[in-house]
N, CA, C and O of each residue as an XYZ file, in Angstrom:
704
protein
N      -2.965     19.400     66.933
C      -2.290     19.401     65.623
C      -1.045     19.901     65.436
O      -0.627     20.942     65.943
N      -0.532     19.279     64.821
C       1.148     19.635     64.359
C       0.913     20.187     62.835
O       0.338     19.470     62.017
N       1.342     21.374     62.523
C       1.634     21.624     61.215
C       3.050     21.260     60.829
O       3.897     21.196     61.720
N       3.320     21.056     59.780
C       4.444     20.765     59.163
C       4.781     21.740     58.140
O       3.921     21.796     57.262
N       5.822     22.571     57.972
C       5.963     23.542     57.071
C       6.525     22.772     55.697
O       6.913     21.604     55.696
N       6.501     23.448     54.792
C       6.899     22.730     53.037
C       8.448     22.620     53.165
O       8.997     21.577     52.810
N       9.166     23.658     53.657
C      10.511     23.465     53.810
C      10.997     22.723     54.846
O      12.157     22.311     54.828
N      10.068     22.452     55.966
C      10.622     21.554     56.841
C      10.433     19.754     56.101
O      11.186     18.881     56.534
N       9.645     19.492     55.280
C       9.594     18.414     54.502
C      10.510     18.099     53.666
O      11.470     18.856     53.514
N      10.412     17.081     53.054
C      11.426     16.682     51.878
C      10.755     17.087     50.417
O      11.258     16.749     49.345
N       9.532     17.869     50.547
C       8.622     17.534     49.434
C       9.341     18.236     47.897
O       9.101     17.822     46.763
N      10.176     19.281     48.230
C      10.942     19.902     47.092
C      12.194     19.187     46.695
O      12.819     19.537     45.694
N      12.608     18.109     47.519
C      13.926     17.351     47.377
C      13.478     16.246     46.568
O      13.380     15.202     47.212
N      13.173     16.162     45.333
C      12.895     14.733     44.416
C      13.936     14.507     43.853
O      14.102     14.877     42.691
N      14.965     13.789     44.604
C      16.249     13.491     44.090
C      16.963     14.387     43.123
O      17.400     14.026     42.031
N      17.037     15.593     43.636
C      17.867     16.754     42.951
C      16.925     17.366     41.825
O      17.254     18.402     41.247
N      15.963     16.821     41.585
C      15.222     17.121     40.087
C      14.542     18.495     40.392
O      14.286     18.885     41.531
N      14.280     19.187     39.237
C      13.394     20.371     39.679
C      11.787     19.583     39.568
O      11.396     18.753     38.747
N      11.160     20.128     40.584
C       9.631     19.964     40.873
C       8.881     20.224     39.953
O       7.835     19.586     39.829
N       9.247     21.284     39.026
C       8.060     21.808     38.209
C       8.587     21.347     36.794
O       7.818     21.718     35.907
N       9.575     20.709     36.376
C       9.976     20.154     35.028
C       9.075     19.022     34.788
O       8.772     18.379     35.793
N       8.592     18.650     33.681
C       7.776     17.657     33.310
C       8.608     16.278     33.495
O       9.838     16.269     33.548
N       7.924     15.290     33.573
C       8.485     13.971     33.685
C       9.259     13.758     32.442
O       8.867     14.156     31.345
N      10.512     13.038     32.663
C      11.173     12.604     31.617
C      10.434     11.314     30.818
O      10.765     11.007     29.672
N       9.666     10.792     31.375
C       9.116      9.485     30.532
C       7.419     10.109     30.368
O       6.438      9.468     30.744
N       7.378     11.059     29.925
C       5.794     11.622     29.803
C       5.327     10.872     28.746
O       6.169     10.837     27.849
N       4.162     10.159     28.449
C       3.583      9.470     27.751
C       2.767     10.398     26.614
O       1.696     10.891     26.969
N       3.201     10.615     25.410
C       2.631     11.483     24.838
C       1.667     11.178     23.608
O       1.183     11.890     22.728
N       1.582      9.660     23.950
C       0.785      9.072     22.642
C      -0.814      9.156     22.912
O      -1.630      8.732     22.093
N      -1.136      9.691     24.029
C      -2.533     10.045     24.598
C      -3.025     11.264     23.654
O      -4.131     11.373     23.123
N      -2.030     12.069     23.585
C      -2.370     13.360     22.786
C      -2.347     13.525     21.458
O      -2.741     14.570     20.941
N      -1.821     12.378     20.681
C      -2.047     12.300     19.332
C      -3.143     11.202     18.775
O      -3.657     10.240     19.346
N      -3.279     11.647     17.623
C      -4.620     10.960     16.924
C      -3.948     10.224     15.833
O      -3.063     10.577     15.054
N      -4.646      9.018     15.983
C      -4.186      7.843     14.793
C      -4.645      8.337     13.644
O      -5.805      7.961     13.474
N      -4.301      8.929     12.886
C      -5.294      9.510     11.604
C      -5.628      8.404     10.863
O      -6.784      8.351     10.440
N      -4.758      7.380     10.576
C      -5.018      6.289      9.742
C      -6.301      5.572     10.145
O      -7.130      5.306      9.275
N      -6.482      5.285     11.267
C      -7.241      4.550     11.937
C      -8.585      5.438     11.950
O      -9.667      4.881     11.770
N      -8.509      6.699     12.147
C      -9.679      7.490     12.187
C     -10.254      7.583     11.039
O     -11.471      7.440     10.912
N      -9.397      7.851      9.993
C     -10.227      7.855      8.581
C     -10.607      6.770      8.047
O     -11.359      6.848      7.076
N     -10.164      5.396      8.567
C     -10.849      4.439      8.103
C     -12.197      4.066      8.721
O     -13.057      3.400      8.146
N     -12.288      4.579      9.980
C     -13.302      4.437     10.814
C     -14.613      5.504     10.359
O     -15.787      5.134     10.323
N     -14.187      6.755     10.059
C     -15.373      7.388      9.573
C     -15.383      8.203      8.534
O     -16.087      9.203      8.396
N     -14.380      7.649      7.599
C     -14.713      8.088      5.972
C     -15.483      6.996      5.383
O     -15.148      5.824      5.553
N     -16.416      7.307      4.756
C     -17.168      6.038      4.008
C     -16.447      5.260      2.859
O     -15.839      5.955      2.044
N     -16.440      3.993      2.703
C     -15.783      3.217      1.808
C     -15.875      3.857      0.564
O     -14.762      3.844      0.037
N     -16.805      4.471     -0.209
C     -17.091      4.786     -1.106
C     -16.068      6.005     -1.478
O     -15.571      6.110     -2.599
N     -15.846      6.798     -0.545
C     -14.939      8.199     -0.782
C     -13.709      7.721     -0.489
O     -12.837      8.324     -1.115
N     -13.157      6.561      0.478
C     -11.871      6.044      0.495
C     -11.315      5.443     -0.896
O     -10.226      5.786     -1.357
N     -12.239      4.441     -1.566
C     -12.041      4.013     -2.643
C     -11.648      4.960     -3.919
O     -10.729      4.752     -4.712
N     -12.415      5.865     -3.919
C     -12.398      7.079     -5.156
C     -10.903      7.897     -4.728
O     -10.077      8.264     -5.563
N     -10.777      8.075     -3.294
C      -9.585      8.640     -3.213
C      -8.168      7.994     -3.766
O      -7.219      8.709     -4.087
N      -8.150      6.802     -3.825
C      -6.872      6.109     -4.527
C      -6.948      6.034     -5.886
O      -7.881      5.443     -6.429
N      -5.981      6.621     -6.563
C      -6.168      6.706     -8.160
C      -5.065      5.470     -8.264
O      -4.216      5.258     -7.398
N      -5.208      4.797     -9.317
C      -4.249      3.586     -9.976
C      -3.858      3.811    -11.115
O      -4.723      4.230    -11.885
N      -2.436      3.629    -11.669
C      -1.965      3.790    -12.823
C      -0.781      2.761    -13.209
O       0.060      2.396    -12.388
N      -0.809      2.392    -14.377
C       0.433      1.576    -14.731
C       0.664      1.887    -16.229
O      -0.196      2.027    -17.099
N       2.158      1.975    -16.356
C       2.783      2.273    -17.563
C       3.938      1.517    -17.830
O       4.569      0.919    -16.959
N       4.236      1.538    -19.084
C       5.335      0.642    -19.712
C       6.429      1.771    -20.392
O       6.159      2.913    -20.764
N       7.462      1.228    -20.421
C       8.365      2.489    -21.105
C       8.423      2.742    -22.575
O       9.091      3.631    -23.102
N       7.496      1.694    -23.318
C       7.314      1.582    -24.693
C       6.027      1.084    -24.995
O       5.497      0.470    -24.069
N       5.383      1.186    -26.042
C       4.110      0.653    -26.475
C       4.375     -0.644    -27.267
O       3.641     -1.606    -27.043
N       5.477     -0.760    -28.278
C       5.873     -1.690    -29.031
C       7.049     -2.163    -28.428
O       7.892     -1.337    -28.079
N       7.267     -3.551    -28.222
C       8.563     -4.344    -28.039
C       9.023     -5.358    -29.182
O       8.129     -6.005    -29.726
N       9.853     -5.479    -29.439
C      10.539     -6.627    -30.188
C      10.470     -8.126    -29.316
O      10.684     -8.204    -28.107
N      10.205     -9.015    -29.997
C      10.084    -10.244    -29.351
C      11.563    -10.387    -28.302
O      12.685    -10.003    -28.633
N      11.245    -10.946    -27.176
C      12.205    -11.121    -26.157
C      12.871    -10.063    -25.415
O      13.804    -10.206    -24.625
N      12.313     -9.025    -25.743
C      12.854     -7.624    -25.012
C      11.924     -7.463    -23.754
O      10.702     -7.608    -23.733
N      12.842     -7.098    -22.599
C      12.096     -7.191    -21.371
C      11.129     -5.771    -21.338
O      11.549     -4.681    -21.727
N       9.765     -6.001    -20.801
C       8.985     -5.092    -20.365
C       8.931     -4.270    -18.988
O       8.554     -4.765    -17.926
N       9.332     -3.035    -19.143
C       9.340     -2.550    -17.682
C       8.216     -1.991    -17.382
O       7.687     -1.148    -18.106
N       7.664     -2.455    -16.130
C       6.143     -1.922    -15.804
C       6.269     -1.058    -14.565
O       6.799     -1.487    -13.540
N       5.782      0.152    -14.672
C       5.706      1.016    -13.481
C       4.181      0.924    -12.784
O       3.230      0.696    -13.532
N       3.985      1.081    -11.519
C       2.674      0.790    -11.381
C       2.703      1.997    -10.291
O       3.782      2.249     -9.755
N       1.395      2.849     -9.904
C       1.678      3.926     -9.162
C       0.259      4.035     -8.375
O      -0.788      4.184     -9.005
N       0.294      3.948     -6.935
C      -1.124      4.014     -6.387
C      -0.970      5.509     -5.693
O       0.143      5.793     -5.250
N      -1.876      6.329     -5.596
C      -1.809      7.758     -5.141
C      -3.043      8.112     -4.255
O      -4.153      7.966     -4.766
N      -2.937      8.617     -2.822
C      -3.978      9.101     -2.291
C      -4.284     10.757     -2.826
O      -3.424     11.634     -2.744
N      -5.424     10.944     -3.281
C      -5.837     12.116     -3.720
C      -6.191     13.201     -2.666
O      -6.271     14.374     -3.031
N      -6.423     12.821     -1.258
C      -7.008     13.355     -0.437
C      -5.916     13.983      0.595
O      -4.775     13.526      0.539
N      -6.172     14.865      1.401
C      -5.355     15.523      2.256
C      -5.276     14.803      3.488
O      -4.370     15.189      4.227
N      -5.966     13.881      3.900
C      -5.902     12.913      4.993
C      -5.625     11.334      4.598
O      -5.845     10.928      3.457
N      -5.111     10.464      5.672
C      -4.645      9.315      5.470
C      -5.954      8.469      5.052
O      -7.005      8.658      5.664
N      -5.889      7.713      4.202
C      -6.727      6.813      3.764
C      -6.263      5.150      3.994
O      -5.061      4.898      3.911
N      -7.062      4.229      4.231
C      -6.750      2.761      4.479
C      -7.852      1.977      3.858
O      -8.983      1.908      4.340
N      -7.421      1.325      2.640
C      -8.242      0.374      2.179
C      -8.276     -1.069      2.530
O      -7.160     -1.587      2.542
N      -9.316     -1.884      2.832
C      -9.211     -3.266      3.140
C      -8.785     -4.011      1.675
O      -9.156     -3.692      0.545
N      -7.917     -5.066      2.067
C      -7.414     -5.842      0.848
C      -7.707     -7.290      1.231
O      -7.750     -7.655      2.406
N      -7.883     -7.999      0.318
C      -8.360     -9.513      0.504
C      -7.121    -10.383      1.170
O      -7.307    -11.437      1.777
N      -6.076     -9.889      1.001
C      -4.990    -10.771      1.506
C      -3.885     -9.830      2.062
O      -4.185     -8.637      2.071
N      -2.659    -10.173      2.526
C      -1.481     -9.443      2.784
C      -0.797     -8.856      1.549
O       0.055     -7.980      1.699
N      -1.129     -9.296      0.347
C      -0.603     -9.060     -0.841
C      -1.352     -7.969     -1.149
O      -2.463     -8.303     -1.560
N      -1.121     -6.410     -1.099
C      -1.968     -5.362     -1.239
C      -2.387     -5.023     -2.597
O      -3.432     -4.416     -2.831
N      -1.437     -5.478     -3.626
C      -1.882     -5.256     -4.931
C      -1.390     -6.337     -5.839
O      -0.613     -7.206     -5.444
N      -1.821     -6.278     -6.985
C      -1.417     -7.315     -7.936
C      -1.324     -6.789     -9.234
O      -1.806     -5.678     -9.454
N      -0.723     -7.484    -10.202
C      -0.449     -6.970    -11.615
C      -0.597     -8.143    -12.372
O      -0.352     -9.227    -11.843
N      -1.054     -8.053    -13.820
C      -1.335     -9.345    -14.755
C      -1.033     -8.883    -15.751
O      -0.811     -7.690    -15.957
N      -0.959    -10.150    -16.846
C      -0.705     -9.803    -17.894
C      -2.037    -10.851    -18.740
O      -2.008    -12.081    -18.748
N      -2.968    -10.124    -19.300
C      -4.057    -10.687    -20.031
C      -4.519    -11.895    -18.949
O      -4.593    -13.096    -19.207
N      -4.810    -11.227    -17.652
C      -5.528    -12.057    -17.078
C      -4.704    -12.906    -15.916
O      -5.141    -13.255    -14.819
N      -3.328    -13.147    -16.495
C      -2.529    -14.172    -15.673
C      -1.672    -13.341    -14.399
O      -0.658    -12.700    -14.673
N      -2.059    -13.406    -13.363
C      -1.665    -12.724    -12.203
C       0.048    -12.993    -11.987
O       0.640    -14.072    -11.972
N       0.546    -11.735    -11.843
C       2.129    -11.837    -11.892
C       2.624    -12.809    -13.307
O       3.423    -13.717    -13.080
N       2.300    -12.671    -14.268
C       2.444    -13.617    -15.702
C       2.558    -15.003    -15.264
O       3.495    -15.682    -15.683
N       1.510    -15.594    -14.289
C       1.619    -16.849    -13.958
C       0.298    -17.383    -14.072
O      -0.657    -16.664    -13.779
N       0.097    -18.770    -14.532
C      -1.017    -19.453    -14.363
C      -1.233    -20.413    -13.437
O      -2.160    -21.220    -13.370
N      -0.185    -20.240    -12.641
C      -0.203    -21.132    -11.142
C      -1.020    -20.504    -10.321
O      -1.112    -19.294    -10.524
N      -1.834    -21.080     -9.189
C      -2.358    -20.497     -7.904
C      -1.153    -19.945     -7.127
O      -0.127    -20.609     -6.978
N      -1.323    -18.663     -6.621
C      -0.269    -18.397     -5.784
C      -0.436    -18.460     -4.156
O      -1.467    -18.089     -3.595
N       0.430    -18.851     -3.635
C       0.592    -19.189     -2.318
C       0.207    -17.986     -1.248
O       0.875    -17.852     -0.223
N      -0.728    -17.263     -1.501
C      -0.821    -15.964     -0.669
C      -1.986    -16.364      0.330
O      -3.003    -16.981      0.013
N      -1.603    -15.831      1.787
C      -2.639    -15.964      2.816
C      -3.867    -15.709      2.638
O      -4.030    -14.619      2.089
N      -5.205    -16.499      2.973
C      -6.317    -16.222      2.787
C      -6.847    -15.339      3.880
O      -7.516    -15.922      4.734
N      -6.679    -14.066      4.015
C      -7.045    -13.285      5.217
C      -6.806    -12.006      4.895
O      -5.740    -11.701      4.360
N      -7.809    -11.043      5.188
C      -7.668     -9.774      4.996
C      -6.472     -8.823      5.479
O      -5.781     -9.145      6.446
N      -6.273     -7.719      4.813
C      -5.271     -6.820      5.511
C      -5.561     -5.426      5.070
O      -6.739     -5.200      4.795
N      -4.798     -4.553      4.964
C      -4.964     -3.128      4.793
C      -4.069     -2.698      3.706
O      -3.041     -3.372      3.634
N      -4.196     -1.703      2.797
C      -3.138     -0.946      2.194
C      -3.396      0.542      2.747
O      -4.546      0.971      2.646
N      -2.692      1.128      3.160
C      -2.612      2.344      3.936
C      -1.579      3.701      3.140
O      -0.423      3.612      2.727
N      -2.339      4.686      3.136
C      -1.594      5.745      2.371
C      -1.636      6.841      3.513
O      -2.586      7.012      4.276
N      -0.463      7.550      3.504
C      -0.483      8.841      4.067
C      -1.347      9.934      3.225
O      -1.823      9.637      2.129
N      -1.518     11.232      3.820
C      -2.269     12.146      3.056
C      -1.594     12.503      1.732
O      -0.485     13.029      1.829
N      -1.993     12.339      0.755
C      -1.272     12.743     -0.640
C      -0.243     11.646     -1.016
O       0.528     11.905     -1.941
N      -0.163     10.568     -0.455
C       0.888      9.627     -0.438
C       1.194      9.030     -1.986
O       0.216      8.699     -2.658
N       2.314      8.915     -2.456
C       2.134      8.101     -3.892
C       3.065      6.921     -3.250
O       3.986      6.986     -2.437
N       2.418      5.728     -3.986
C       3.459      4.267     -3.636
C       3.831      4.075     -5.179
O       2.988      4.250     -6.058
N       4.991      3.747     -5.416
C       5.434      3.441     -6.997
C       5.951      2.122     -6.554
O       6.414      1.828     -5.452
N       5.759      1.223     -7.823
C       6.207     -0.038     -8.023
C       6.825     -0.404     -9.070
O       6.060     -0.128     -9.994
N       7.932     -0.950     -9.564
C       8.273     -1.333    -10.469
C       8.458     -2.973    -10.857
O       8.989     -3.664     -9.988
N       8.116     -3.519    -11.905
C       8.146     -4.835    -12.220
C       8.862     -4.976    -13.584
O       8.837     -3.936    -14.244
N       9.496     -6.029    -14.159
C       9.893     -6.480    -15.235
C       9.450     -7.689    -15.856
O       9.761     -8.719    -15.259
N       8.665     -7.828    -17.126
C       8.210     -8.946    -17.586
C       8.795     -9.459    -18.713
O       8.953     -8.712    -19.679
N       9.158    -10.652    -18.760
C      10.098    -11.214    -19.614
C       9.487    -11.772    -20.763
O      10.123    -12.662    -21.328
N       8.318    -11.420    -21.259
C       7.359    -11.891    -22.190
C       7.328    -13.414    -22.054
O       7.461    -14.120    -23.054
N       7.156    -13.929    -20.841
C       6.984    -15.143    -20.833
C       5.659    -15.709    -19.508
O       5.596    -15.120    -18.429
N       5.028    -16.500    -19.735
C       4.104    -16.881    -18.844
C       4.760    -18.190    -18.197
O       5.487    -19.009    -18.758
N       4.290    -18.174    -16.797
C       4.523    -19.350    -15.796
C       3.671    -20.220    -16.177
O       2.548    -19.773    -16.413
N       3.865    -21.523    -16.340
C       2.861    -22.810    -16.559
C       3.409    -23.626    -15.597
O       2.474    -24.414    -15.459
N       4.252    -23.993    -14.842
C       4.792    -24.863    -13.977
C       5.562    -24.123    -13.108
O       5.926    -22.979    -13.379
N       5.917    -24.856    -11.789
C       6.777    -24.455    -10.970
C       8.139    -24.220    -11.512
O       8.837    -23.528    -10.770
N       8.743    -24.649    -12.705
C       9.754    -24.536    -13.176
C       9.805    -24.302    -14.677
O      10.868    -24.197    -15.289
N       8.721    -24.232    -15.185
C       8.660    -23.774    -16.707
C       7.814    -22.476    -17.184
O       6.726    -22.164    -16.700
N       8.461    -21.799    -18.171
C       7.954    -20.381    -18.245
C       7.852    -20.563    -20.092
O       8.792    -20.943    -20.791
N       7.003    -20.330    -20.402
C       6.390    -20.127    -21.950
C       6.699    -19.241    -22.669
O       5.810    -18.468    -22.312
N       7.367    -18.565    -23.585
C       7.400    -17.433    -24.315
C       6.053    -17.131    -24.861
O       5.292    -18.031    -25.217
N       5.699    -15.643    -24.943
C       4.467    -15.475    -25.536
C       4.628    -15.245    -27.022
O       5.737    -15.011    -27.502
N       3.570    -15.309    -27.726
C       3.582    -15.220    -29.214
C       3.384    -13.532    -29.547
O       2.829    -12.761    -28.764
N       3.844    -13.217    -30.607
C       3.681    -11.737    -30.877
C       2.042    -11.404    -31.023
O       1.232    -12.193    -31.509
N       1.795    -10.369    -30.619
C       0.488     -9.544    -30.638
C       0.274     -8.537    -29.472
O       1.228     -8.026    -28.885
N      -0.941     -8.295    -29.184
C      -1.226     -7.522    -28.065
C      -1.392     -8.008    -27.010
O      -1.767     -9.177    -26.910
N      -1.149     -7.216    -25.935
C      -1.244     -7.878    -24.540
C      -1.760     -6.752    -23.760
O      -1.369     -5.610    -24.003
N      -2.755     -7.040    -22.682
C      -3.195     -6.168    -21.586
C      -2.322     -6.350    -20.377
O      -2.052     -7.474    -19.954
N      -1.911     -5.319    -19.858
C      -1.297     -5.500    -18.274
C      -2.247     -4.552    -17.648
O      -2.768     -3.526    -18.085
N      -2.330     -5.113    -16.602
C      -3.304     -4.410    -15.506
C      -2.529     -4.610    -13.947
O      -1.724     -5.464    -13.577
N      -3.022     -3.664    -13.361
C      -2.707     -3.385    -11.935
C      -3.873     -3.134    -11.202
O      -4.720     -2.433    -11.755
N      -4.161     -3.672     -9.765
C      -5.210     -3.348     -8.999
C      -4.681     -3.575     -7.472
O      -3.711     -4.186     -7.024
N      -5.736     -2.818     -6.857
C      -5.708     -3.045     -5.276
C      -6.158     -4.558     -5.169
O      -7.117     -4.870     -5.875
N      -5.686     -5.371     -4.510
C      -6.064     -6.563     -4.128
C      -7.354     -6.885     -3.493
O      -7.240     -7.395     -2.378
N      -8.559     -6.711     -3.933
C      -9.633     -6.619     -3.355
C     -10.629     -7.136     -4.644
O     -10.403     -6.801     -5.807
N     -11.751     -7.994     -4.246
C     -12.589     -8.501     -5.127
C     -13.605     -7.635     -5.809
O     -14.103     -8.153     -6.808
N     -14.032     -6.419     -5.491
C     -14.622     -5.407     -5.884
C     -13.807     -4.034     -6.595
O     -14.287     -2.932     -6.858
N     -12.447     -4.519     -6.790
C     -11.467     -3.486     -7.241
C     -12.008     -2.640     -8.681
O     -11.967     -1.419     -8.835
N     -12.488     -3.593     -9.609
C     -13.032     -3.145    -10.724
C     -14.222     -2.315    -10.601
O     -14.354     -1.353    -11.358
N     -15.113     -2.593     -9.710
C     -16.266     -1.697     -9.430
C     -16.087     -0.507     -8.854
O     -16.834      0.465     -8.960
N     -14.879     -0.600     -8.111
C     -14.431      0.738     -7.332
C     -13.367      1.638     -7.997
O     -12.775      2.548     -7.416
N     -13.230      1.350     -9.020
C     -12.022      2.134     -9.933
C     -10.747      1.890     -9.460
O      -9.888      2.758     -9.619
N     -10.478      0.829     -8.894
C      -9.015      0.491     -8.358
C      -8.255     -0.414     -8.879
O      -7.452     -1.157     -8.315
N      -8.653     -0.297    -10.457
C      -7.823     -1.121    -11.279
C      -7.463     -0.167    -12.717
O      -8.281      0.504    -13.347
N      -6.194     -0.309    -12.976
C      -5.480      0.448    -14.281
C      -5.026     -0.602    -15.209
O      -4.574     -1.671    -14.798
N      -5.151     -0.283    -16.559
C      -4.740     -1.076    -17.682
C      -4.014     -0.301    -18.759
O      -4.307      0.847    -19.092
N      -3.074     -1.006    -19.256
C      -2.462     -0.430    -20.357
C      -1.982     -1.724    -21.292
O      -1.711     -2.874    -20.944
N      -1.979     -1.112    -22.594
C      -1.659     -2.196    -23.667
C      -0.540     -2.068    -24.417
O      -0.078     -0.950    -24.648
N       0.086     -3.308    -24.933
C       1.436     -3.193    -25.397
C       1.242     -4.140    -26.563
O       0.350     -4.988    -26.583
N       2.215     -3.933    -27.637
C       2.431     -4.957    -28.737
C       3.821     -5.635    -28.715
O       4.860     -5.064    -28.386
N       3.724     -6.755    -29.057
C       4.808     -7.498    -29.233
C       5.115     -7.890    -30.861
O       4.208     -8.518    -31.407
N       6.072     -7.640    -31.518
C       6.367     -7.812    -32.875
C       7.381     -8.907    -33.065
O       8.148     -9.095    -32.120
N       7.488     -9.545    -33.972
C       8.186    -10.684    -34.462
C       9.728     -9.855    -34.744
O      10.690    -10.477    -35.193
């Protein structure tokens, strides 16, 4: 039986690299947890939906006719870990004026497939829209609204949003 000594072999000469150094291409993905997927799998739907707070606000309560209405919508995860909510389509949230989604009476061409609205821990997502005090009635036609009170709403895009508290509303007045 022939014994070979370590220094007789080339075991310590790996292309001039330090044999005790970690590999340069170490795959570290196996060591991290996808908290977004974890919370989606293990946090009950009731808790996930209660975790997300929805708010909508305008820059004023009263507008003169034809003044643009600045709308601010915010979604906030109140929990210290990520949350993911199922949505009915890739359009994760919608806003509406008196029930007309995005101030339009037309059907919107949104894919009919579920998606998700994801939030990091404590994350706030803020969006701005501007409503021109018009409702879309045809592809190329918008109709001005009459003076009066209008309800503006924002919600996570899912059928049970109202039941789960994922809707916010505010009211404005338009004067002549």
